[in-house]
N, C-alpha and C positions, 0 to 999 in steps of 0.2 A: 191666305187665310192671316189677317197679321198676329202677330205674338207680342204680347207689350213685354216690356224688361220684369216687370210679377211677376206677370204668370209663368217666363223664363228661369227666373230666380229661383219661385214657387217648386220649378220641375227640377232642378238640378238640386236646392234643397233637401226634395224625397229623394233622387237618387245618391246623394252624400250620403244621405239617412239608411238608404238598402246595403248600400259597398260596407260602408263602417257599422254595419250591424253586431249580434251577437257572435255571425258567423266566422267575420274577420278579426273581431279578436282572440277570436277562440286561436284562429289561423295563426295570429303574429304570436300572440302568448304560449298558444302549444308546441309553435315549432321551435322556439326558442329557449322553454324548459325540455324538451325532447333534447336537442343539442345537450346541451350543459351536462343532461345525463348521458347520453354517451359518450363525450366527452372527458365525462369525469372529474370535470369542474375546472378543467382547464384554463378556462379563459379571466377564471378567478385568480386559480395559484401561481398562474403565470403571471400575471396585468405586472411583476416589477421587474421582469423580464423583459415584458411585453414593450414599458415607458421605458426602459434604457438605450432597448433597443431604435425604436422614434427616436430620441435625442440623439443618437449618436454615439452610443456609451458599447454597444456589442459589432461588433465587427458584422457585415456581413461579407458576402461572397456577388460580385457586378455580375452583370448579365446582358440581355438585351435587349434591355428600357428604353427610353430617351432621357426620364429623369432620373434623378437621386432619389429613393424609396424617403428620407425628408420633403422633398422636393412634391411627390405623390401626397402626404398624407396630408400637408400643408394645403393641399390645391383641396384635397375631401373633403379639410375642416374648412376650405374654403365655401364649401357647397350649403355645409351647416352648421358654421357657426355665421347663423342671420339671423333676420327676424322671427326666427320658433325660438330664438334664445333670451326674446327682448318682450318686443308685441303677443307670440306666438306659447310665452309660458304669460305673459296676461290676459290673454281668451281662454286658455285653456284653465288658469282659477276663478275667471266671471264666468263663464259655461256651465264649468264641471265642479266650482267650489273650489276651497284650499284642498280638497281631498287629491285634486286633479294631480296637483306638484309628489302627492307620495305616487304615485301609477306610474307618473312620467315616470320615476328616478328607478321604481322596481322595476318597469321597463328596457329600461337601460342596462342591468346587470342579465338579465338574461338576453338583451338583444347583442349582448358582447360576444356570445356564442356564434348565435347567425352571422353578426357578422363576419367575426372568424371564419368560417366555412365559406360564406360566399366568396370573399373574398382571395382567399386559398385557392377554389377552385376558378375563380378570375382569371390570375396570375397562371396554373397549371394548365389551363383549358384556352391560352392566348394565340392569336392567331399574327400572319402579316399580311396586310395592306397592299393594295396595285404598288404601293410606293416603296415597297418593303419596311413599311414601320410596323411596330408595334400593336398591335389590338386586342380588346379581348371584354370580357364585360359578360356576364349572365347569359347574354344571345349569343355571344361566342362556346360558349359550354356548353351549352344546350345543343348548339350545334354538332357541335365538338364529342362532346363524351357522350349523347344518349346512342343504342347501338341502331333502334329506329330511326331513324333518319329522317322521316314524315313529321312525324310527333316533335323531332331536335327543331326542327323546319318551322314547326308552326308554335313554336313555345317561343324560341328565338325573335320569330315573325313581332308577334305582340309582346314580347316585351320590351324589344325597338321602338315599336310602332308607340306604345304607351310610353315610353319614357321621352321620345321626343314631344308630343302632347305634355310631358310635365315639365321640361325644360322654359316651355314659353308660359308656361304658368306657376309654377311653384317657382323655378329657377330663375323668373323674367320679372312677367307681370307686375307677382306679388311683393320681390322686392325693391322695383325700381317705382312703383307706386307708393308707399312708405318713404322713400326718400323724398318723392315729390310731397307728399303730405308732413312728413317731417320738417323737411324746412320749410316751406309754405307756413307753418305754423310756428315756430320758432325764429325766423329770418325773412317771413316773407318776402320770398325768393318765388316767381309764379314758377306754374307747376312746369308750360310749353318751357318756358326756358331750362328748366332742370332736366325737362326731358330731351330737351335738342343737346345740351351739353353730357347727358349720358350717350344718347345713343352715338355719338362721336366720339367720344374713351370708351364704350363697348366693342366697337366696330374696330381701334386705331389695338387697344390689345387684344382682341379674342384673331385678330384677323395673322397675327403671329403663333397661332397654334397652343400648342401645351408647353414647349417650350418657353415664350414667354409667358403665359398663364401661369406653369411653375415657377419663374421668377418673379412676379407680383407676386404671388400668394406665398412663397416663404418668405416674404420679409415680410407683407402686410398681416397676416393671419396673428404669428406671435407679439407683436407688437401691441397691435390694436384689442388682442384680447385682453393682453395684460395691462394698459389701457382702460381697459372696460373690467376689468375682476377689480381694480383699485380704489374705482370709483363704486363698485357695488358695494365691497369692503365697507366703504363709508360712509355709506349711509345705515348699513348695518351696524354701524359702530357710534352713530349718533343715536338710532334707535335702539343701541340696547338693550335696553329693561322692556323692550315691547318681546325678542325677539324665546324667551323661553314661552310667552304664551300663544307664538307664533309657530313653533314648534310643535305645543302639544297639539291647538286648532288646526294642522297640517293633519297630522296623525290619526285623530281621534273622526276629522273629516270623511279619512281614507275609507272609514267601516261604518259610521254614520252621519252621512253628511249634515242634519237636520242640527247636530249636537254643539257644528262651529259656530251657527246663527247670531249674529247678534254682535258687538266689539269690534275690532279691529277687523272683523272680514263684512261687516254690514249686515244686508239683508240676503244674503245671496241665499238661494233654496234655491237646492237640486235634489237628484236621486242617484241612490249606492251605483248605479249604471250608468247613470249621464258622470258622475265623477270619473269613473272607469273606462267609460265611452271618449272622453275629450281628454284625460290623461295619457291615455295610449296613444292617441291619434294625433295629437299634437307630439308627444318623446317621439312618434315613429316621425313627422314634418321636421323637429329638428334634428335629431341623428338620422335619419334611411335606415337603424337596422332592419334587415326584410327585404329592401324596397331592390336591394341592390343594383343604384345606379353609382356608388364608390362603387362597384367594380369596377366599372371602367375608366375610370382614373390608377385604382391602382395596379392593372395588367402597363400599367405604362412603365411602372417604378424599372428602373435599372436593378435589375437583381434574377437569378435564378431559383431562390429559395423560397421558395410560394409559399410553404408553412412562417417563416419567419417573416415575412411582407405580412400574411396575413393577420398574424400579432400585432404589427406596428396599425394598422389597418384599424384594430380590435379596439386598439387607446382611441380610435376618434368617438369612440361613444361614450368612452369612459370621459374622456375632455370636456366632450361637448354636454353631455347629458346629466353625469352624477357631477360636476362640476359647476360648469356656466348657468344650469339650468337652476340647479338647487341653491345655488345664489342670488339669482335672478329674485329668484320666488321668495326666499328668506326676507330677501329687500322690501318687497310687494306691500308681503306681509306685516314684517316689523312696521314697518312705516304708515299703515293705517292706511291706506288711502281707498278700498275697499271701501270703505264705510265713506268716504266721499261724494258729493252730488256736481252735476252742470250748473248752469243758468236754470237752465231747466228744470234741475229737481230728479235729473234722470241720472242712474251712476257711471260714472269712469270705465271707456272702455280702450282700447287697443294703444295708439299714440300717446290720447290722451292720459290715460291712467300711468303710463310712463312715463312721460314728463313730469306726473304733478310727484309719482314716487320718488323723485330723484330733488326738484324743486320743495320739499318738505321738509331736506336733511341740508341743500347745498347752493339752498336760493337758488334766484333765477342763475346764477347760473352752468350751475345741474343741469336744468333741460337747455339747457346748450350743450353743456356736454354730454346725453343722451341720445339729444339729436345727431354729435357728428358720430358717435359710435353707431348708433343707427344706421347714417350713409355709408360710414365703412362696412359694417359687418354685411350690410346687404348688397352692394357692389362689390363685397369679394364671393357671395353664394351668385352673383350673377356672371363672372366670369368665369368661376368654378365649374358652373351649369351649362358651359357655355359651350367647354370641352368632353362632356357627357352624352350633350343634346346631338352635338356635330357625327359623335363615332356610331352614335344608335340610327340615322340617319344617313351613314353613309352603310349600315349596313343593310337598311330596307332598297337603297342603290344597288345592294351588289358587289358591297366591296371598294366603290369607286371614288376612290379620293375628288374627281374632277368639278361634280357637285357641290360639295361642302364651299367653298366660296357665293354660294347662292345659300344655303344655312346660314351665314356665319353672317350676311349682309341684313338677312330677313328675322336675325335674331336681335341685331343691334336697333333694328325700326320697332320689333315690339317691343324695345326699353322704352321708344319715346309712346309710345302705348297710351302703357301702364303708368306713364307717370301725369295723361291728360284725360284720362276715361273714368268712370266713375265704374269700382270692382267692387259691390258688396257681395257678389257671388264667385268668385273671382277663388276667395278660400273655402268655398265649399266644391267649388272645380277644382284647386290643388287637393284636396284630401280624397275628391275619386279615383284622379290621378293615382296618387301614391296609392291607393287600395289597388287599383286594376293593374298596378304596372309586380305587386307584391308577389300577385296571384302566380302567374310563372316564373318567378324567380323561386318564391318558395317551390312552387311543384320541382323544380330541377334539385335546389341545392337539397330535398327530403329524399327524393329520384336518388343521388349520388350521396348521403349521406355512410352509409354505411360504408364504402370505398374512402370518402374527406377524411369522419375520423378516424380508423384506422392510421391512415398517414400522420394526423394531427398526434393523436395520443404514443406514436413511437418516433416522435421529431424528440430529439436533446435540446432540452431548455439546458443550458449550460452559464454558471453561476457567475460574476462580470466580477475581472480582478485588474489587477490593476497592471499589469500586463495585455488586456484586452481593453484599454479606455484608450482611445485615440480622439485627433479634434475633434471636437465637438460643432452642434451646428449654428451652436451660437459663436461659433469661433469665424466661422464662414458668412452667419449676416452682418459680425463687424467689416467681415474684408468687402462686401455686400455694398456698404453703407459708405465706406470710404471710398466705392470709384467714384 
């Protein structure tokens, strides 16, 4: 029986609504709140310490990993600083109203506790593959930490399967499609040409493994993040008179979505649950707290200090959502693009809304600017997810690395498909993968939370002094650029 695209799309949407029903929101938010309480709010109290560790201002002990702690963080950020921070924010505020931004940020603060715990466990229970390389992530945590090995194997297999699926969907196809769509709209570059170039470039980078990926991301991520933030601040500055109203509208819409309708927010009308649902789901899409995939990258860090590396990983949630997504949402709201319409009289969404926000403040070159940012962000996400998906695939293959080459080539070809295929259902498909991946991960985290929280609470977070400062990672970046 032939199933057309509309039926399939509707089926995916219904499944997405089922997965992201009230039970998923309760699981994600409840887990974060529970861990935050058990950790005695240490993720918030030690945020300054965590940021100093992340940017090379606190010494850490070396270990058996393959890349530096900073490279692990930037590779992890590469998977989160993507279209979720730009187009994802736009879609959240259209589908869930301006209040969705409030729930995105609120989710990030409780998500810091989840990310700290899951990343700490990924380093603590990491293992070696058949080549002697350090590997880890929730699948290895489940396998090694559970006393009931059959339960651990089942949860580990389920997580790895969903992680591989998510790497093709959320990590690759949504990103490549956004690149192709943006370059077509802004520069009229054919999507097939973009797909061919992106496939070759992706294969060349991922074929070198985590070492090459880490080197690329630790140079690309800081500069593209700073580049984008400067442009976003410029949009906010140009529309500074609208900022107070935008902030007030976002807060009021979080509790009463109907109160924000009209004015700079146009005719967006949603329910309180829709605001919460889209804020939480797009927030998780952006920072991945609770999904567990970033623990795969964290486990590759060259350190034996699992708690310190957990704190470093935790800063990714703060930087990604509390900083980047907040500024992006303010730029959208202050620019008034939610009230804009296209030629057919329909509200702007996705890429079109994003480009219009920057054009209203910075002119035509503003659209070109954000197009380049989207392309860089999305490509960084593609190569970052390549490593995570490969390690999950390797786990499914019994830890044998000889099959990894097939995954790398397949991953590159998927980037081409993402560019040339219509992907109306891909965002919903990616949401489904996110939700399914979170379930075995959170079961694992909650089951081990007692031991993990005791170890984190007993960890001394020293205050940085002048003697503890050493060459920062920014000095390393300058050296890399001179090569």
